[in-house]
N, C-alpha and C positions, 0 to 999 in steps of 0.2 A: 212320082213316076215309078219308083220301085214298088209301090203298093198296087200297081195295075197288074193283077194276077194273070189276066189273059195274055198280056204282052210278055210277062215273064215265062209263062208256060210255052208260048210260041217260040221264044228264044231258045229254051232248052230242047224243044222238039225239032225246030228247023235250023237252029244256029244262025238266025238272022232277025233283025229288028223289024217290027211292023210299023215303025214310025221313023220319020227323018229328023235327025237332030245332030248337033255337033257334040260328040262324046268321045271319051277315051276309047281306044280300040277294044273290041269285044273280049279278047283274052284278058286284058287288064281288069275289066269288070267281072269277068267270070272267076278270076282268081282272087278278087277282093272278098275277104271273109264276110263282110256285111253287105255284099252286092250293092255297093254305093256307086252312084253315077255323079261325077263331078262335071258340071257344065259351066263354063265361064269364058267370056271373050278374051280373058287375060290368062287362060290356063297355062300357056307356055311360060309366061313370066313367073307364075306361082310355082311351077315345077322347077324353074331355074333357081329361085331363091332358097329352095329346100335342099337341093342336091349338094351333098357333102358338107352340110353345115351342122355345127353344134346346135343344140336346142336349149331353151330356157330350163327345161328339166335337167339337162346335163350340167349346168353351171350354177345352180341355185339350191338353197334350202327352200322348200315350199310346202304349204299345207293349207287346207281349208280352215276357215275361222271357227270360232266356238259356236255351239248350238245351244242357245238358251230360249225359253218360251218367250214369245213376243209380248205376252201380257204380264211378264214378271215385273214386280214393283221395284224398278231401279231407283237408287237414291240420286238426288241432285247434289248431295254433299259427299265428300270423300272422308272415310273413316280409316283409321290405321289398318293397313293390310288389304284394303279394298282396292280394286283396280278400275281404271277408266275404260269404258266399254262403248263401242259404236254398234248400236243394235241393228241398224239397217243402212241401206245405201241412199236414203232420201237426201236430196240436195248435194249429190255427188258432183265433184268438179275435177276435171283432169289436172294432173300434176301436183296441185296444192289443195289441201283440205279447205273446204269453204267455211266461212264464219258460221253459217247456219248449221252445218254438220257438227262443228265444234260445240255450238251451243246446246246441241241435243245429246252430247256425251253423258252417259249415266255411270253410276258406280255400283259395284256389288262385290260380295265376298267370294272371290274366285277360289279361295282355299276353305270353303265351307266344309262342315262336318259330313260324314257319311249319312247321318240321320237326315240332315237338311237335303242332301242329294236325293235320298229315297222319297222324301216328301214331295219334291218337285217332280220326280218320275211317276208319281201316282197319276198326275194329270198330263205329263209331257214325257212320253217314253223316248223321245228323240234327244234328250239331254246328252250333250257331248262337250265336256270341258277340255279334253285333250291336253292334260297337264304335261304330258311328255314333250309337248312343243312350246312350252311357256317361254323358253328363251327366244323363240321366233316372235311370238306375240308381243313380248315385252321390249323388243329391240327398238331403239330410238331412231333407227333409220331403216325403213323397210318399205316395200311396194305393196299397196293394196289394189288388187284388181277387182273391179266390179263384175260380178258374175251374171247379172241379169242384163238382157238386151231386148230390143224391140224387133220382132220378126219382120223381115222385109227391108230393114234399114242396113245400109252398108257400114255405117259407123256403129259397130257392135261390141267393141271391147275398149274399155277405158281404165286408166290406172293413175294413181297418185303416189307420191312419196310421203309417208307419215314420218315426221321428225319428232313426234311427241310421245311415242310409246303407248299409243292407244291399242287396247285389245280389240280385235275385230270379230264381228259375228260371221256366221256362215254365208252372209251376203257377199263375202269377199274371199278371194284366194290370196294368200300371203306369200310373198317372194322376197328372198334376200340373196343377193349375188355373192358367190364364193370365188369369183374370178378376180384376180388382183388388179386387172386393168379395167374391166367393165364394171362400172359402179351401178348402184341402184338408179341413179338419175338417168344413166344411159339406157338401161333396160326399160325404165318407165317411158322414155321418149320412143323407144323402139315399139313398145306395145301400143302406144297412141298413134303411131304413124299410119299413113294411108295404106301402104303396102301390106302391113300386118293386119289391118282391119279387113282388107280384101281377102287375105289368106284365111283368117278366122271365120269370116262369113261363109266362105266356101266349105270349110271343114265342119261348121256347126250352124244349123238353121234354127235350133231350138231357142226358146225364150231364155232358158238358163244355159250358160256356157258350161262345157264339161272340163274337168281338170286336165284330162288327157290332151285336149286341144290346146289349152294354155301351155302345158308342158312341152308340146310339140312345136311351139313357135320357133322358127329358125333364127339363129344369132349370127350375123356376118362377122368377119374378121375386121374389126374396127382398127383404124390406124390411130396413133397417138393424137394426131391433129384432129381427126374426126371426133374422138372422145372429148378433147378439150373444147371443141366448138359446141358439141351437144350439151356439155355441162354448163357452158356459158349461156346457151339458149334457155336452159332450165332456170337459171338465175334471172334472165330477162322476163320470162313468163311470170315468175314469182313477183317481180317488181310490177309488171303490167297488171296483174290481179290486184295488187295492193292499191293501184291507182284506178282500178275499175276501167281499164283501157282494153276493151274487147278487140278493137282493130289491131292493137299491138300484139295481142295474144295470137290472133289469126296469122299475122305477119311472121311471127317467130315460128309458129307451127309449120308454115310453108318452108322456112329455112331448115327446120328439122327434117321434113320430108325429103328435101333435096340431099341432105347429108346421108340419110338412110338409103336413098336411091344409089348414091355414090358408093356406099359401103357394100351394097349388094351387087355392085358393078353393072348397073342397068344403063343401057344406052339411051340416047335422046329419044328414039322412037318408042322404046319401052316405057320411059317416064311419061311421055305424052299419052300413051295408051292408058296408064293408070290414072292420070289426071282426068282424061276424057271419061273414063269409066265412072269415076266419082261424080263428075258433072252430070252425066246421064242418070246415074242412080239417085242423086239427091235433087234433081230438077223437079220443080213443082209442075204438076199437070194443069190442064185447062179446066178439068171438071171438079172444081172446088165444091164442097158441100153447101156453101152459101156464097152467093156473089157479093154479099154486103160486107164480108169480112176478108181482110187481107190474108192470102194463103200462108204467109210466113208465120201467122199467129197460131196455126194448127200444129199439134204435136202428134206424131205417130207413137202410139202407146200399146202396151199389152198388159193384161191383168186377169183377175179372177173375181167372180161374184162371190161375196161373202155372206150377204143377207138380203132378203126380199121383204120389204115392208108394204104389204098390200093395202093397209089402212091409209097410210100417208102417200102411197104410190111413189115410193122411193126405193132405190136399191143401193146397198153399200158395196163398193168394189175396192179391191186393192190393186193399184197401178204400180208396175215396176218402176216407173219414172217419177211418180208423184205421191206414192204412199196411199193411204186410205182416203177415199173420196165418196161423197154421197151424191148420187145421180138420180134425177127425176125420171120416172118411168114414162116413156112416150109410146104412142101407137106404132111408130116406125121401128121399134125394137123387135128383132126376131124372137119367136117363141122359145127356141132353144137357149137363148141368152138369159131368160128370166127364170133361172134355177140356181140354187146354191151350188157353188163349186165349178160353174161353167167358166172355162178359160177362153180368152178372146184377144184379138187385136182390133184396133180402131183408130180413128182420128179423134183427138180431144181438144175442145176449145170452150172456154167460159163455162166449165162445169157440165158440158154436154158431150155425148159420144156420137160419132158419125161413122158410117161405113163399117159397122160391127161385123167381124168375121170370126169363125171358130178357129181355135188352134187344134188342128186335128192330131189326135194321139199324143197331145202334150203331156198327158198324165202318165205315159209309159216311159220307162227308162230304156237305154239302148238294148239291153238283153231281152226285155219284154217285147220290144218292137221286132227284133229278129225272130223271136219265138212266134209272134203273130204272123210275120212274113212267111216263115217256114210252114206254118199250118195252112196258110192260104195257098201256097204253091202245091202242097200235097193233096189239096181237095180234089 
């Protein structure tokens, strides 16, 4: 909506909107540096949970993970001085690292020589070892926040507690609590809660979350009882995962959501609003891509086209949720999609993509989008 230059020009000229919508008052929008419009049926609740609260950025050490080339030859064996490294967020699971992710841990010489660094930078100028933050990476108890999400999905931010000292890639934001009362387990549960997912989705609609949004997550004043209950819930989820009891995981997550609601002092009506909001947001529609397949088998995904093989009529795509996949090219695919670098969202099932849509301006960072918006307004 903020990219509609005619509407923006009209506002600045006449000081009124040319469309009807529930929005913050005009002065709030006008004074917002990025001219952002926040539209949400639970806007009043989201404003309430932020007011006067500390944030994750206030009470934690935090940093993005290491940037190593994805095609680097990581070892499957550990040598003296080498570190265990999680290269991507494939097979990510909330709260507790999955066996599949653990199996994919590689090793490399984090303290490589300057000559080795220069050699890597010849082909990968984005190398960032960030050795000043090694104490955070090496910590045996830290939160890893998955930074990729699927546009359009309300469940957009997930976190786990790493208890093994794995060094994470830049697919993750690393967080360690500095609060004596609020442990990493409590912050992990907070990040995974319904209310915080709703907050983060309002703040960031990009495929990749921004560090500023994660740092801005509000932290309520937890009571000792609430902290104890959440930490017990974490242990219950850990046990449920070990038993592969998905129903138990969902049951405990509901308990966590209730405790978080209580910590934010939300009333019964406000809690019901949030719950209803999630039900509507995640409810399957009636227009499934195929009537022969159960709707719940589809996954909303986002990704980027890496390679087009016209001889075999296949394209290689990288999906934020499933990693690299080979997809057969079909007549139904839009032309803009069949080019290297195209970013998209879609429904994914059995190796096929449905309802492919472009991620508009996803290649731009915040400053570039603002620059583009400013130039459009001044035209």
